[in-house]
N, CA, C and O atoms as a GROMACS GRO file, in nm:
protein
  476
    1MET      N    1  10.159  23.450   1.070
    1MET     CA    2  10.100  23.561   1.111
    1MET      C    3  10.125  23.711   1.099
    1MET      O    4  10.058  23.807   1.136
    2SER      N    5  10.224  23.703   1.047
    2SER     CA    6  10.270  23.831   0.960
    2SER      C    7  10.202  23.887   0.864
    2SER      O    8  10.208  24.009   0.850
    3ASP      N    9  10.113  23.799   0.771
    3ASP     CA   10  10.038  23.874   0.699
    3ASP      C   11   9.871  23.890   0.760
    3ASP      O   12   9.776  23.887   0.681
    4PHE      N   13   9.855  23.904   0.887
    4PHE     CA   14   9.727  23.953   0.946
    4PHE      C   15   9.729  24.107   0.917
    4PHE      O   16   9.827  24.182   0.922
    5ASN      N   17   9.596  24.139   0.885
    5ASN     CA   18   9.574  24.277   0.892
    5ASN      C   19   9.494  24.330   1.003
    5ASN      O   20   9.459  24.240   1.079
    6VAL      N   21   9.454  24.450   1.037
    6VAL     CA   22   9.378  24.507   1.136
    6VAL      C   23   9.262  24.427   1.150
    6VAL      O   24   9.232  24.397   1.265
    7LEU      N   25   9.183  24.382   1.047
    7LEU     CA   26   9.066  24.312   1.094
    7LEU      C   27   9.078  24.193   1.159
    7LEU      O   28   9.013  24.159   1.258
    8ASP      N   29   9.181  24.116   1.091
    8ASP     CA   30   9.240  23.995   1.186
    8ASP      C   31   9.256  23.996   1.321
    8ASP      O   32   9.212  23.913   1.400
    9TYR      N   33   9.337  24.117   1.350
    9TYR     CA   34   9.378  24.120   1.493
    9TYR      C   35   9.259  24.170   1.577
    9TYR      O   36   9.257  24.138   1.696
   10PHE      N   37   9.142  24.258   1.518
   10PHE     CA   38   9.026  24.267   1.571
   10PHE      C   39   8.948  24.155   1.629
   10PHE      O   40   8.907  24.156   1.745
   11PHE      N   41   8.924  24.034   1.526
   11PHE     CA   42   8.869  23.930   1.534
   11PHE      C   43   8.955  23.874   1.644
   11PHE      O   44   8.887  23.812   1.725
   12TRP      N   45   9.076  23.877   1.670
   12TRP     CA   46   9.141  23.785   1.739
   12TRP      C   47   9.124  23.831   1.849
   12TRP      O   48   9.100  23.747   1.936
   13LEU      N   49   9.130  23.984   1.894
   13LEU     CA   50   9.061  24.030   2.006
   13LEU      C   51   8.954  23.963   2.064
   13LEU      O   52   8.962  23.906   2.173
   14LEU      N   53   8.844  23.966   1.989
   14LEU     CA   54   8.698  23.920   2.014
   14LEU      C   55   8.723  23.744   2.062
   14LEU      O   56   8.641  23.696   2.140
   15LEU      N   57   8.806  23.682   2.024
   15LEU     CA   58   8.837  23.561   2.049
   15LEU      C   59   8.891  23.546   2.205
   15LEU      O   60   8.850  23.465   2.288
   16ILE      N   61   8.999  23.650   2.223
   16ILE     CA   62   9.038  23.647   2.335
   16ILE      C   63   8.965  23.701   2.465
   16ILE      O   64   8.988  23.664   2.580
   17ILE      N   65   8.857  23.810   2.419
   17ILE     CA   66   8.740  23.847   2.523
   17ILE      C   67   8.681  23.757   2.532
   17ILE      O   68   8.671  23.717   2.648
   18ALA      N   69   8.616  23.680   2.432
   18ALA     CA   70   8.518  23.568   2.455
   18ALA      C   71   8.614  23.458   2.571
   18ALA      O   72   8.570  23.423   2.681
   19PHE      N   73   8.707  23.431   2.533
   19PHE     CA   74   8.766  23.351   2.652
   19PHE      C   75   8.783  23.382   2.770
   19PHE      O   76   8.783  23.292   2.855
   20ALA      N   77   8.799  23.505   2.804
   20ALA     CA   78   8.803  23.565   2.929
   20ALA      C   79   8.702  23.575   2.990
   20ALA      O   80   8.702  23.579   3.113
   21MET      N   81   8.567  23.582   2.901
   21MET     CA   82   8.444  23.592   2.963
   21MET      C   83   8.407  23.414   3.002
   21MET      O   84   8.356  23.372   3.106
   22GLU      N   85   8.441  23.354   2.913
   22GLU     CA   86   8.424  23.208   2.959
   22GLU      C   87   8.488  23.165   3.106
   22GLU      O   88   8.436  23.132   3.213
   23ALA      N   89   8.633  23.181   3.061
   23ALA     CA   90   8.676  23.158   3.210
   23ALA      C   91   8.632  23.239   3.325
   23ALA      O   92   8.644  23.185   3.435
   24TRP      N   93   8.586  23.349   3.322
   24TRP     CA   94   8.534  23.428   3.451
   24TRP      C   95   8.399  23.342   3.473
   24TRP      O   96   8.376  23.326   3.593
   25ALA      N   97   8.316  23.291   3.399
   25ALA     CA   98   8.202  23.217   3.431
   25ALA      C   99   8.246  23.093   3.512
   25ALA      O  100   8.193  23.059   3.618
   26LEU      N  101   8.331  23.038   3.461
   26LEU     CA  102   8.401  22.921   3.513
   26LEU      C  103   8.426  22.924   3.654
   26LEU      O  104   8.376  22.845   3.735
   27ILE      N  105   8.526  23.043   3.690
   27ILE     CA  106   8.582  23.075   3.783
   27ILE      C  107   8.454  23.110   3.902
   27ILE      O  108   8.466  23.086   4.022
   28ASP      N  109   8.352  23.163   3.850
   28ASP     CA  110   8.268  23.229   3.923
   28ASP      C  111   8.159  23.107   3.977
   28ASP      O  112   8.116  23.113   4.093
   29SER      N  113   8.123  23.010   3.896
   29SER     CA  114   8.039  22.863   3.919
   29SER      C  115   8.137  22.810   4.022
   29SER      O  116   8.075  22.765   4.119
   30LEU      N  117   8.233  22.802   4.031
   30LEU     CA  118   8.332  22.713   4.135
   30LEU      C  119   8.314  22.765   4.286
   30LEU      O  120   8.334  22.702   4.389
   31THR      N  121   8.260  22.928   4.267
   31THR     CA  122   8.264  22.969   4.408
   31THR      C  123   8.134  22.956   4.442
   31THR      O  124   8.125  23.004   4.555
   32VAL      N  125   8.017  22.912   4.401
   32VAL     CA  126   7.907  22.936   4.429
   32VAL      C  127   7.864  22.762   4.511
   32VAL      O  128   7.894  22.656   4.457
   33PRO      N  129   7.809  22.769   4.611
   33PRO     CA  130   7.775  22.637   4.676
   33PRO      C  131   7.685  22.560   4.618
   33PRO      O  132   7.589  22.618   4.567
   34GLU      N  133   7.692  22.413   4.611
   34GLU     CA  134   7.624  22.319   4.547
   34GLU      C  135   7.467  22.358   4.571
   34GLU      O  136   7.397  22.382   4.473
   35SER      N  137   7.420  22.362   4.680
   35SER     CA  138   7.308  22.402   4.720
   35SER      C  139   7.219  22.526   4.636
   35SER      O  140   7.106  22.518   4.587
   36ALA      N  141   7.295  22.620   4.638
   36ALA     CA  142   7.266  22.750   4.561
   36ALA      C  143   7.187  22.730   4.437
   36ALA      O  144   7.080  22.784   4.410
   37PHE      N  145   7.275  22.618   4.341
   37PHE     CA  146   7.175  22.574   4.217
   37PHE      C  147   7.043  22.533   4.248
   37PHE      O  148   6.948  22.593   4.198
   38SER      N  149   7.024  22.434   4.327
   38SER     CA  150   6.902  22.359   4.339
   38SER      C  151   6.814  22.440   4.403
   38SER      O  152   6.694  22.411   4.394
   39ALA      N  153   6.855  22.558   4.483
   39ALA     CA  154   6.747  22.620   4.552
   39ALA      C  155   6.729  22.738   4.457
   39ALA      O  156   6.621  22.794   4.476
   40ALA      N  157   6.806  22.792   4.357
   40ALA     CA  158   6.745  22.859   4.270
   40ALA      C  159   6.680  22.817   4.126
   40ALA      O  160   6.662  22.888   4.027
   41GLY      N  161   6.653  22.687   4.144
   41GLY     CA  162   6.584  22.601   4.045
   41GLY      C  163   6.646  22.588   3.906
   41GLY      O  164   6.577  22.579   3.805
   42LYS      N  165   6.812  22.589   3.907
   42LYS     CA  166   6.871  22.585   3.780
   42LYS      C  167   6.940  22.435   3.800
   42LYS      O  168   6.935  22.361   3.898
   43TRP      N  169   7.004  22.416   3.671
   43TRP     CA  170   7.087  22.264   3.664
   43TRP      C  171   7.188  22.257   3.806
   43TRP      O  172   7.218  22.352   3.879
   44ARG      N  173   7.220  22.144   3.818
   44ARG     CA  174   7.300  22.149   3.925
   44ARG      C  175   7.450  22.166   3.914
   44ARG      O  176   7.499  22.163   3.801
   45LYS      N  177   7.528  22.184   4.019
   45LYS     CA  178   7.650  22.246   4.012
   45LYS      C  179   7.753  22.182   3.903
   45LYS      O  180   7.819  22.243   3.819
   46LYS      N  181   7.750  22.068   3.925
   46LYS     CA  182   7.811  21.953   3.856
   46LYS      C  183   7.778  21.969   3.681
   46LYS      O  184   7.868  21.977   3.598
   47MET      N  185   7.677  21.972   3.659
   47MET     CA  186   7.654  21.976   3.503
   47MET      C  187   7.691  22.122   3.459
   47MET      O  188   7.752  22.126   3.352
   48TRP      N  189   7.669  22.232   3.513
   48TRP     CA  190   7.738  22.376   3.499
   48TRP      C  191   7.875  22.365   3.476
   48TRP      O  192   7.927  22.409   3.373
   49THR      N  193   7.953  22.294   3.590
   49THR     CA  194   8.073  22.312   3.601
   49THR      C  195   8.144  22.220   3.463
   49THR      O  196   8.247  22.250   3.402
   50ILE      N  197   8.080  22.134   3.444
   50ILE     CA  198   8.125  22.022   3.295
   50ILE      C  199   8.106  22.134   3.198
   50ILE      O  200   8.197  22.178   3.127
   51VAL      N  201   7.966  22.183   3.197
   51VAL     CA  202   7.957  22.275   3.052
   51VAL      C  203   8.089  22.403   3.060
   51VAL      O  204   8.162  22.427   2.963
   52LEU      N  205   8.098  22.462   3.171
   52LEU     CA  206   8.171  22.566   3.141
   52LEU      C  207   8.330  22.548   3.153
   52LEU      O  208   8.409  22.640   3.132
   53ILE      N  209   8.360  22.439   3.184
   53ILE     CA  210   8.484  22.354   3.173
   53ILE      C  211   8.512  22.336   2.984
   53ILE      O  212   8.615  22.364   2.923
   54VAL      N  213   8.397  22.290   2.935
   54VAL     CA  214   8.409  22.273   2.777
   54VAL      C  215   8.416  22.399   2.739
   54VAL      O  216   8.499  22.416   2.649
   55THR      N  217   8.360  22.494   2.773
   55THR     CA  218   8.335  22.626   2.690
   55THR      C  219   8.504  22.708   2.718
   55THR      O  220   8.570  22.766   2.633
   56ALA      N  221   8.534  22.690   2.843
   56ALA     CA  222   8.669  22.749   2.856
   56ALA      C  223   8.788  22.658   2.769
   56ALA      O  224   8.892  22.706   2.723
   57VAL      N  225   8.754  22.544   2.763
   57VAL     CA  226   8.877  22.484   2.685
   57VAL      C  227   8.878  22.525   2.542
   57VAL      O  228   8.974  22.568   2.477
   58VAL      N  229   8.724  22.501   2.493
   58VAL     CA  230   8.732  22.536   2.346
   58VAL      C  231   8.755  22.692   2.315
   58VAL      O  232   8.801  22.729   2.207
   59GLY      N  233   8.722  22.779   2.418
   59GLY     CA  234   8.729  22.920   2.416
   59GLY      C  235   8.906  22.938   2.398
   59GLY      O  236   8.962  22.992   2.303
   60GLY      N  237   8.970  22.877   2.512
   60GLY     CA  238   9.104  22.914   2.499
   60GLY      C  239   9.199  22.836   2.368
   60GLY      O  240   9.306  22.876   2.323
   61ALA      N  241   9.131  22.730   2.331
   61ALA     CA  242   9.196  22.670   2.236
   61ALA      C  243   9.193  22.761   2.109
   61ALA      O  244   9.288  22.772   2.032
   62TYR      N  245   9.068  22.827   2.096
   62TYR     CA  246   9.057  22.889   1.967
   62TYR      C  247   9.106  23.073   2.014
   62TYR      O  248   9.104  23.165   1.932
   63ALA      N  249   9.136  23.084   2.119
   63ALA     CA  250   9.231  23.212   2.130
   63ALA      C  251   9.340  23.201   2.094
   63ALA      O  252   9.390  23.299   2.039
   64VAL      N  253   9.419  23.083   2.108
   64VAL     CA  254   9.538  23.077   2.071
   64VAL      C  255   9.582  23.038   1.941
   64VAL      O  256   9.695  23.060   1.899
   65ALA      N  257   9.489  22.976   1.877
   65ALA     CA  258   9.510  22.932   1.749
   65ALA      C  259   9.574  23.014   1.628
   65ALA      O  260   9.650  22.972   1.540
   66PRO      N  261   9.536  23.110   1.642
   66PRO     CA  262   9.582  23.225   1.538
   66PRO      C  263   9.724  23.218   1.579
   66PRO      O  264   9.791  23.184   1.482
   67ALA      N  265   9.811  23.240   1.705
   67ALA     CA  266   9.921  23.249   1.716
   67ALA      C  267   9.987  23.118   1.696
   67ALA      O  268  10.093  23.129   1.636
   68ALA      N  269   9.954  22.993   1.730
   68ALA     CA  270  10.006  22.880   1.727
   68ALA      C  271  10.009  22.826   1.605
   68ALA      O  272  10.110  22.769   1.565
   69LEU      N  273   9.879  22.839   1.518
   69LEU     CA  274   9.864  22.774   1.395
   69LEU      C  275   9.840  22.878   1.272
   69LEU      O  276   9.817  22.833   1.160
   70GLY      N  277   9.845  23.001   1.292
   70GLY     CA  278   9.867  23.076   1.191
   70GLY      C  279   9.712  23.115   1.147
   70GLY      O  280   9.687  23.214   1.078
   71ALA      N  281   9.630  23.041   1.185
   71ALA     CA  282   9.479  23.033   1.125
   71ALA      C  283   9.439  23.164   1.117
   71ALA      O  284   9.494  23.256   1.179
   72SER      N  285   9.350  23.175   1.047
   72SER     CA  286   9.265  23.307   1.040
   72SER      C  287   9.170  23.325   1.149
   72SER      O  288   9.093  23.237   1.187
   73PRO      N  289   9.181  23.453   1.203
   73PRO     CA  290   9.087  23.469   1.356
   73PRO      C  291   8.942  23.469   1.270
   73PRO      O  292   8.859  23.388   1.310
   74ILE      N  293   8.915  23.533   1.183
   74ILE     CA  294   8.777  23.564   1.129
   74ILE      C  295   8.707  23.444   1.104
   74ILE      O  296   8.591  23.430   1.143
   75ALA      N  297   8.800  23.309   1.009
   75ALA     CA  298   8.744  23.179   0.982
   75ALA      C  299   8.712  23.131   1.117
   75ALA      O  300   8.601  23.080   1.130
   76LEU      N  301   8.782  23.135   1.211
   76LEU     CA  302   8.785  23.059   1.343
   76LEU      C  303   8.645  23.095   1.419
   76LEU      O  304   8.572  23.014   1.475
   77LEU      N  305   8.622  23.248   1.407
   77LEU     CA  306   8.526  23.300   1.480
   77LEU      C  307   8.400  23.296   1.438
   77LEU      O  308   8.307  23.321   1.515
   78LEU      N  309   8.381  23.263   1.306
   78LEU     CA  310   8.272  23.207   1.243
   78LEU      C  311   8.238  23.061   1.209
   78LEU      O  312   8.171  23.019   1.116
   79GLY      N  313   8.312  22.982   1.326
   79GLY     CA  314   8.290  22.844   1.326
   79GLY      C  315   8.178  22.835   1.443
   79GLY      O  316   8.150  22.931   1.515
   80ILE      N  317   8.118  22.705   1.451
   80ILE     CA  318   7.998  22.674   1.536
   80ILE      C  319   8.051  22.670   1.701
   80ILE      O  320   7.993  22.708   1.802
   81LEU      N  321   8.189  22.606   1.681
   81LEU     CA  322   8.235  22.582   1.845
   81LEU      C  323   8.270  22.673   1.928
   81LEU      O  324   8.247  22.662   2.048
   82PRO      N  325   8.350  22.809   1.857
   82PRO     CA  326   8.348  22.910   1.949
   82PRO      C  327   8.228  23.002   1.987
   82PRO      O  328   8.225  23.076   2.085
   83VAL      N  329   8.130  22.987   1.893
   83VAL     CA  330   8.016  23.056   1.890
   83VAL      C  331   7.940  22.993   2.024
   83VAL      O  332   7.911  23.067   2.118
   84ALA      N  333   7.905  22.832   2.024
   84ALA     CA  334   7.858  22.770   2.131
   84ALA      C  335   7.928  22.770   2.272
   84ALA      O  336   7.862  22.747   2.373
   85ALA      N  337   8.029  22.788   2.277
   85ALA     CA  338   8.101  22.794   2.380
   85ALA      C  339   8.086  22.918   2.434
   85ALA      O  340   8.089  22.929   2.556
   86PHE      N  341   8.067  23.031   2.353
   86PHE     CA  342   8.041  23.206   2.405
   86PHE      C  343   7.898  23.188   2.476
   86PHE      O  344   7.884  23.215   2.595
   87ILE      N  345   7.795  23.141   2.397
   87ILE     CA  346   7.656  23.114   2.433
   87ILE      C  347   7.646  23.071   2.564
   87ILE      O  348   7.600  23.133   2.660
   88GLY      N  349   7.704  22.929   2.559
   88GLY     CA  350   7.732  22.879   2.709
   88GLY      C  351   7.754  22.942   2.831
   88GLY      O  352   7.676  22.937   2.926
   89ALA      N  353   7.889  23.019   2.827
   89ALA     CA  354   7.919  23.133   2.936
   89ALA      C  355   7.815  23.253   2.943
   89ALA      O  356   7.795  23.309   3.051
   90ALA      N  357   7.749  23.292   2.826
   90ALA     CA  358   7.669  23.392   2.850
   90ALA      C  359   7.536  23.350   2.902
   90ALA      O  360   7.472  23.438   2.961
   91VAL      N  361   7.473  23.212   2.890
   91VAL     CA  362   7.366  23.204   2.964
   91VAL      C  363   7.376  23.190   3.117
   91VAL      O  364   7.300  23.219   3.209
   92TYR      N  365   7.517  23.125   3.110
   92TYR     CA  366   7.559  23.126   3.270
   92TYR      C  367   7.565  23.245   3.346
   92TYR      O  368   7.512  23.264   3.455
   93LEU      N  369   7.645  23.336   3.269
   93LEU     CA  370   7.651  23.478   3.344
   93LEU      C  371   7.522  23.552   3.335
   93LEU      O  372   7.518  23.632   3.429
   94ALA      N  373   7.414  23.560   3.260
   94ALA     CA  374   7.305  23.602   3.206
   94ALA      C  375   7.180  23.572   3.304
   94ALA      O  376   7.101  23.655   3.348
   95ASP      N  377   7.183  23.429   3.328
   95ASP     CA  378   7.061  23.403   3.378
   95ASP      C  379   7.098  23.293   3.515
   95ASP      O  380   7.010  23.287   3.601
   96VAL      N  381   7.215  23.215   3.534
   96VAL     CA  382   7.237  23.135   3.660
   96VAL      C  383   7.306  23.223   3.755
   96VAL      O  384   7.284  23.213   3.876
   97ARG      N  385   7.396  23.317   3.702
   97ARG     CA  386   7.463  23.373   3.790
   97ARG      C  387   7.380  23.501   3.885
   97ARG      O  388   7.423  23.549   3.990
   98PRO      N  389   7.273  23.531   3.827
   98PRO     CA  390   7.205  23.633   3.908
   98PRO      C  391   7.125  23.575   3.991
   98PRO      O  392   7.101  23.622   4.103
   99ALA      N  393   7.061  23.438   3.936
   99ALA     CA  394   6.960  23.368   4.024
   99ALA      C  395   7.041  23.279   4.160
   99ALA      O  396   6.976  23.241   4.257
  100VAL      N  397   7.180  23.257   4.146
  100VAL     CA  398   7.241  23.225   4.261
  100VAL      C  399   7.329  23.317   4.367
  100VAL      O  400   7.387  23.278   4.469
  101ALA      N  401   7.323  23.435   4.317
  101ALA     CA  402   7.412  23.518   4.377
  101ALA      C  403   7.373  23.554   4.516
  101ALA      O  404   7.451  23.600   4.600
  102PRO      N  405   7.258  23.531   4.533
  102PRO     CA  406   7.174  23.570   4.685
  102PRO      C  407   7.245  23.416   4.784
  102PRO      O  408   7.258  23.410   4.906
  103PHE      N  409   7.269  23.339   4.709
  103PHE     CA  410   7.340  23.231   4.788
  103PHE      C  411   7.475  23.209   4.817
  103PHE      O  412   7.527  23.120   4.884
  104LYS      N  413   7.536  23.324   4.745
  104LYS     CA  414   7.698  23.284   4.774
  104LYS      C  415   7.709  23.347   4.922
  104LYS      O  416   7.627  23.423   4.974
  105LYS      N  417   7.821  23.301   4.975
  105LYS     CA  418   7.848  23.331   5.094
  105LYS      C  419   7.933  23.495   5.114
  105LYS      O  420   8.046  23.499   5.065
  106LYS      N  421   7.908  23.558   5.148
  106LYS     CA  422   7.964  23.718   5.177
  106LYS      C  423   7.991  23.730   5.324
  106LYS      O  424   7.952  23.654   5.412
  107ASN      N  425   8.056  23.828   5.334
  107ASN     CA  426   8.086  23.902   5.466
  107ASN      C  427   8.129  23.770   5.564
  107ASN      O  428   8.063  23.757   5.667
  108GLY      N  429   8.217  23.691   5.542
  108GLY     CA  430   8.245  23.589   5.619
  108GLY      C  431   8.166  23.476   5.635
  108GLY      O  432   8.207  23.378   5.697
  109GLY      N  433   8.051  23.481   5.580
  109GLY     CA  434   7.932  23.374   5.615
  109GLY      C  435   7.856  23.414   5.714
  109GLY      O  436   7.794  23.326   5.773
  110SER      N  437   7.841  23.529   5.751
  110SER     CA  438   7.754  23.574   5.866
  110SER      C  439   7.615  23.481   5.855
  110SER      O  440   7.571  23.429   5.752
  111SER      N  441   7.568  23.476   5.963
  111SER     CA  442   7.464  23.403   5.970
  111SER      C  443   7.319  23.504   5.936
  111SER      O  444   7.218  23.478   5.871
  112HIS      N  445   7.356  23.610   6.001
  112HIS     CA  446   7.257  23.700   6.004
  112HIS      C  447   7.231  23.794   5.889
  112HIS      O  448   7.174  23.901   5.906
  113SER      N  449   7.272  23.754   5.776
  113SER     CA  450   7.247  23.856   5.641
  113SER      C  451   7.141  23.756   5.541
  113SER      O  452   7.158  23.638   5.508
  114GLY      N  453   7.033  23.845   5.508
  114GLY     CA  454   6.945  23.769   5.408
  114GLY      C  455   6.978  23.846   5.271
  114GLY      O  456   7.060  23.937   5.256
  115PRO      N  457   6.891  23.784   5.171
  115PRO     CA  458   6.952  23.815   5.037
  115PRO      C  459   6.921  23.980   5.018
  115PRO      O  460   6.933  24.027   4.904
  116TYR      N  461   6.891  24.050   5.105
  116TYR     CA  462   6.848  24.210   5.077
  116TYR      C  463   6.954  24.288   5.168
  116TYR      O  464   6.965  24.410   5.178
  117GLY      N  465   7.026  24.195   5.228
  117GLY     CA  466   7.142  24.264   5.360
  117GLY      C  467   7.127  24.205   5.494
  117GLY      O  468   7.061  24.101   5.506
  118PRO      N  469   7.182  24.263   5.601
  118PRO     CA  470   7.173  24.217   5.712
  118PRO      C  471   7.051  24.244   5.789
  118PRO      O  472   6.982  24.342   5.765
  119TRP      N  473   7.023  24.154   5.887
  119TRP     CA  474   6.888  24.182   5.957
  119TRP      C  475   6.926  24.159   6.107
  119TRP      O  476   6.842  24.173   6.195
   0.00000   0.00000   0.00000
């Protein structure tokens, strides 16, 4: 790790940011009720949870690999697995999360609130 240059540290930072995004997607999916996924016309919660667990595990492994193994972050980032993990989390955050957001419980689960606010 002592022979890393500035570019290696930059790509390592990208791996860490990608892992943070994958973890955020996983945590967010766990807070959404099961019925929200079917109401929004998306995959079931169980399927998204499995996909996002795999993406978080892969992203975490690739984020710690430069420190643990001394591997080049540039070579790791150009592999297919970290790219696929990032794409999986990005699809959830860009497509599924906005679709299921109106169905998340807010304000203590008030029954007098619609998707555009209270009524």
